[in-house]
N, C-alpha and C positions, 0 to 999 in steps of 0.2 A: 684498641686502635679504632680510629674513626673510619668511616667509609671512604673519605677522600684519601687518607693515607694508604688504605688497602688498594684503592684504585690506582694510586700513584706507583705503588710497589708492583702491582700486576702489569702496568704499562712499561715500567723499566725492565721487568723480567722478559716481557714479550719482545721488546725492542732489542735487548741484548742477545736473546736467543736467535732472533732473525739475523742479526749482524754476524754472529758467530757461524751460523749455518750458511750464509750467503756464499762463502768461498767454497765450501764443500771439501770432501776429502780428496787427496791426490792419489789417484789410482793409475797414474801413467806407467808405473813400473809393471803393473799387471796387464794393462791393455796393450803395451808394446810387445809383450812376450807371446801374445796370441795372434795367429794368422787366420783370418776368416776367409781368405781367398778360396781355399779348397772346399770349405763348407758351403760357401755361396755357389760355387760351381756345381757341387753335388745337388743342391736344392734346385737350381735352375735346370739341371739335367732331368731330375725327377719330374719337375713341372712340365718340361717339354714332352717327356714320355706320356704323362697323363693326358696332356692336350692331344697327342696323337691318338691315344686310345679313345678319347671322347669323340674326336672327329671321325674315327673309323666306325664307332657305334652309330653315330648320327647318319653317316653315309649308308651304312648297312640298313638301318631302319627306313631311310628314304627309298633305297632300291627295292626293299621288300614291299613297301607301300605302293610303289609304282607297278610292281609285278602283280600284286593282288588286285589292283584296279583294272588291270588288263590293258 
């Protein structure tokens, strides 16, 4: 085969693969069965607790620093 024929076949293969994959698989039956509401709530609760811990640590180091300076 010549180089032009090979390039043409490669181009056709690339274009047909892209068109077939453009639609993508239909996963709606899987995604509708999963409820992420409780997971998101738990993640936000943990993030809030961690933020409270970090603010407490920062406040404690600030107070200790003020006490040391006199």
